[in-house]
N, C-alpha and C positions, 0 to 999 in steps of 0.2 A: 503494500499499501504504499502513495507517494505520500511523503509529508509535508506542513509548508515547510520546514528547513531543508528540504530536498528542492524544492522546486525550482532556484535557482540552475543546478547541476542539468535538470530538465533541460530550460530554454537556453540555454549554453549549449548542452549535447546538438540542439536543432539549429544553432549558431546565429540563435536569434540574440539582438542586443535588451532583449527583456518583453514583457508582454503588453498589449495597448487593450483595455478592457472598456468596453463602452457603455456596459450597464454598472455601475456603482452608486451609492445613494449616499450623498449625506445632506443634512435638511437642517434648518432653525432648531434650535432648542427646544422651544415651545414644540413643532411639528414631530419631530424625534422622538419626543416623549410618550406622543399619541400614539406613530405609529408602531412603537415596540409594543408599548401597552395593546394596543392591536392583534399584533402578532400574538405574543403573548395567550393570551384570551381566547385567540381563532385557530392559530396555526402549529407553529411552533418555537421551540426557545432560538431564540439568535446567539450565535456564535461566537462574533466580535461585540463587545458590547462597551469597547474602554471609551473614551474621550476621542473627538474630532482629529486632536495632534498624535495622542497613542493609536489610531488607525490610518492617519497618513502616513505616519512612520512602518506599520503594519505592511502598509502598500507596498512599499519603496523595500523592503525587506524581501518581500516578494516577490519584487523584480517587477512590477506594475507599473511602465512609465509613462503611463498617459493615461487619464479616467476621467469623465464629468463627476460634478455633484448634483446627481440626479434629483430631480421632487417634480408635482405636480398637483396642478389645483384641482380642488375637491366641489369647488364652489366660488359662485361669482365675487370677485372683488380680492383675492388672494394673490394671482398670479403673478402679477407685475410687485408686490413685494419680494414674495420670491424669487424672483429673476435678479432682483437689487441683492439678494445675500449668496444667490448663488455666484455672479458678477464677483463679488467682494472675495467669496472664500477663494476662486479663480486666482485672484490678483495676488490672495498670500499665501498659495500654492503652486508652483510652476507646474507640477505635475498634470494639473488639472485643467481639463480642455470647459471653457464656460460654456455654460448650456442657461437653459430656460425652459417655459412651461407656458402653457396658454389653455384656454378655457373659452366654451360659447357665452361669448360677453359681449356687450355694443363697441368695448374700447377695443379690444384683442390683436385686432391692427397697428392700432397706436402705439402699444408696449410690445409686441413682437416685433416692428417695423425699428423700435427703439433698442431691443436689446440686438438685433443686428447689427446694428449702429455700431455698437458699444463691444463688438466683438463675438457674439456668442456662434458658436458654431456648430452647437446639436442642441436640439429638442426634446421633450418626454411629455406624452401624456398617456394617460390612463383608464380606458372607457370604462374598466368595471370599477373602478372606483371613485373618479369621476362620473359615475353613471348619466353620463351622455351621449349621444347619440354621435357620431362623428361625420354624418350624412348632414346634419343642421345649420342651415343658411347662415348662422352666425359663425360658423367656423369656416366656408365657402372661400371668402377674401385671405385668411391666413394661409389653408391650403395652397391656395395658389401665389400667393406671395414664398414661399415657402420651396413650392415646386420650381419658381421661377431663378431663384436664390442658389438652387441644389444644394439645400441645409437638410441634414437628417434629422428626421423625428423619428425617435423611440416610441414605438406605438405598441403599448399590451392591450392587444386585443383580442385575444385568443380569452378561450371560456375557463381556463385553468387558473387561479385552483378553487375558484366560484366563479360559478357561470354569471351574469351580469344582462340587463336588461336587451343590451347592445352588443354584447361580445359577440365573439366571431367572425367568419370569414366575410358575409354577406354585407355588413354597413362597409364596412375597409374598403372592398372590392368595389364599389360604387362610386366609393371615394377616388379610390386612383380609377378610374374611367372616366371620371370628370375631369382629374390633374392626375393623367398618366405618365407626366417627367416627375412626380414627384418622388423624395429619395424617403420612401419609408425603411424604416428597419423594425423588422415583426422581432417582438422580442419573447422570450421563451420559446424558442420556435415554435410560435404560435399553439403552444399547449392548451389544448389536446385536441387540437385539430390540426394536428402536426401536416396532413398530406395536403388539403386544402387551403395552408397558408404557403406549403412549398410548391403549389401550385402558381401563386398568385406571384413569387420570387423567380419561378420561370419565366411568363408571361411578360411580367413589367420589366422594363429594362432598368430603372431604378429601385427597386423593391432588395431589400434585403431581409436577412435574420439574422437575431442575435441567439447565443446558446446556451442563455441565462438558464441554470438548472437543468436543464435538459440532459436526458444521457444518464445524471449521476442515480446514484442506489434509492436516493428518495423519490424521483419522480417516476422513477422508473416502477417503482413499488403501484402505483397506482395511475400512471400515466405512460405504459411502455411506447416507445418511440417502436414505430411500424417495419421490421426489416426488409420489406421489401422495397424500402426508399433508399434505402441506403447509399444505394449505388448515384441518385438523386442529389443526395446529400455531398457528395464525394463530390461529385460535377458542378454544384454552385459553389461551393467553397474555393475549388481551383479555379472556377472564374469569379472570383472576387465577393460573391456573395452573401456570404457567411462571415458571422463576427464573433469575436469572444466576447463573453457578458456573462456576469457571477451572481449579481443580486447582493452583492458583500457590500455592509456587512451583516445584511436581512437575510443569513442560510443558514439552517442547522447541523452543518458539518464545515469540515477544513475548507479553504479555498483551495489546497491542493487537488482535492477531489474532485471539484468540477473539470480541471486539465486533466486529472489520470481520466475521468470519464469518457475526455477527446480523445486520448489516445488509446485507451483500448477499443477504440471504433475498428482499430485498423485499418484508416484509410490513407495512411502511406504519410513520410515526413514533411511531403511537401505541403499536403492538407491541411498539416496540422501549422507548418511556418505560417500559410497563408491566412489561417483562420487566427493563429494566436497574436500574427501582428502586421505582414503586410497588404490583409483587404482591410484595416483599420485605419493604416498608415496611408493609405491613398484613398482614403474614403474622406480624413478628416484632414490631408494635407500633411501629416507627420512625418519629418525626415526618417 
């Protein structure tokens, strides 16, 4: 079993300078406590519960060279404040990629444009937690702006771990049909609608998937990945469309287990190099 302390030897063995993780969370303190309390009561015990500084140091020790501080709005009036916090966090932590979020509300185009002007390079939305329809007309101008700018949007649209009213591939597919150049990164490989979201990534030029929690023992226990789709997973990974994601720190196992789960797929070292570094580096402009 691969441990956190052994992870640097793993990525060095692949000839990589480290890892790029597109699905990492840091939140303002008040939101952090609410998120962790929710996980404790509904889902699982979080492994990495230290301070922000301690978790930044843990990522550095693991060799995670670049990551966002993803947060997501679940009601009107909070996205702009979250974006300001995330930008400040990125300014204070050089490995952090500036990130932001948005919500279906009347002023979202204003604060999304402001975030892009401030250097935000990746967004996050959570359809289940936000309880909104991605087809909402209030979101259409934002999707259009992000499609035009080529800015990736980490999109939790799958129905795992709990389904929502607007989760599943249908609503996001409708958005993509309207904005086919949107750079959507489907979180968690689309758990549990793996095949449907894999098909979206194959059909739409700029649609990607992140590996967050997928293939781990934990997720395989309730939503195993279909083995008949592994050839397609390999193909899309080598084509630049699958990115490393972890959900750090909100995971019930070690960070290294996510990497171990990818390695044991036995899709080849070139696939691992692409997923763990090169695909995200290309997408986010990281040297």
